[in-house]
N, C-alpha and C positions, 0 to 999 in steps of 0.2 A: 909186697905181700901177695900171695896167690889168691885167686878167687875163692878157692876152697877154704883157705885160712880166714879170709874176710868173712865168709859165711859162718864159719864156726865161731868166730869172735862175736858176730852179731847175735847168733843164737844164745851164747853164754850171757851176753848183755841182756837180751830179752828175758831169759830165764831168771836172771837176778832181779830185774825190775818187776816181774810178775810174782816171783816166789816170796819176796820180802813182805809185800802187803798181805798175801794170803796167810803166811805164817803168823803175822801180827794179829790178823783177824781170828785165827784159831786160838791164839793165846788169850784173847779177850773173851772168847765164847765161854759161857758158863758150862760146867761139867754136866753131863746128862744125869738126870735124876734116876735113882734105882726104884723109887716108890713115888706114888702121888703125893704123899706127905712132904717129900723133899723138894717138890717142884714149886719154885717161886717165880720163874720166868718162862715164857713160852719156849725159848731156845733150849731149856733144860729138858723138854719133852722129847722122848724118842721119836724119830721121824720128822722133827721140826727144825728147820733152819731159818735163816733170816726172811726168806720169801714167804713161807707159810706163817711165820710169826706176824709178819706185816699184814697178811690176809686176815688173821684172827683179830688183829687190832682194828682193821678196816671195818670188820663186822661188829665192832663195839664190845668184843669180849675183853674184859679188863684184867683178868687174872686166870691162870691155868685152872684153879679150883672151880671156876664157873663152868668149865667144860663138862664136869660130871653131870650137870643138870640139862645139858643141851643134846639135841639129836643130830647126829652127823649128816643125815640127808638134808635136814633143814639148813644146816650150816652151808652145805654145798650149794643148795638152791639159792640161798641168800647171797653167797659169793658170786655166783653166775649173774644174778640180777643186779647186784651192786656194781659189778665191773662191766656189765653189758656184753659179756661173752661167755661161751660155754668153756668150762675148764676141763682138763683131762680127768677122766674118772679116777686116776690114781690119787687125786686130791681128796675125793670122797673116801678112798681107802685109808688115806692118812687121817682124815677126820674120824673114821671109825676106830682106828688104832689109838688115837690120842684120847678120845672120849672113853673108850674101854679102859685105858691105862689110868685115867683120872678116877674111874669108878673102882679101881683096885685090881684090875687084871695085870698080869705080867707084861712087861714090855715085849712087843712083837713087831717085826718089820711090817711096813704098810702092805707089802705084797701078800702077806699072810691073810689079808682081808679081801683079796680080790674075788675069790670063789664065793664067799659069803655075800659080797656086794652084788655080784652077778645074779645070785640066787634070789636075793631080796628085792633088787631094783631093776633087774633086766638091763637091756642096753640103754645107755645114756646118750 
């Protein structure tokens, strides 16, 4: 077997071992909610994946409905304090997007909140 064929075989094997778990995780992930009323799990929120869902749980948020009463900047500050590090400002954008969504706003990508975040909070 030539070196090129060995490399191609190794790449196919790697792709298979990586792709299968990712596909399984996607199948287990709940569908994204279209409205706040449909949302029963953090992973159903637009802009929320496993990492941000874990951050919300770390902060003691128990259910997506609780987000409607919370302030995104307070969530961001609490996360930074709890983890002992400054998080990327896009996390605050995501918190702004999900709290708005849970208050009844249409789903919007987190980057739609970047200009508003900069206007309200300046550099972080």
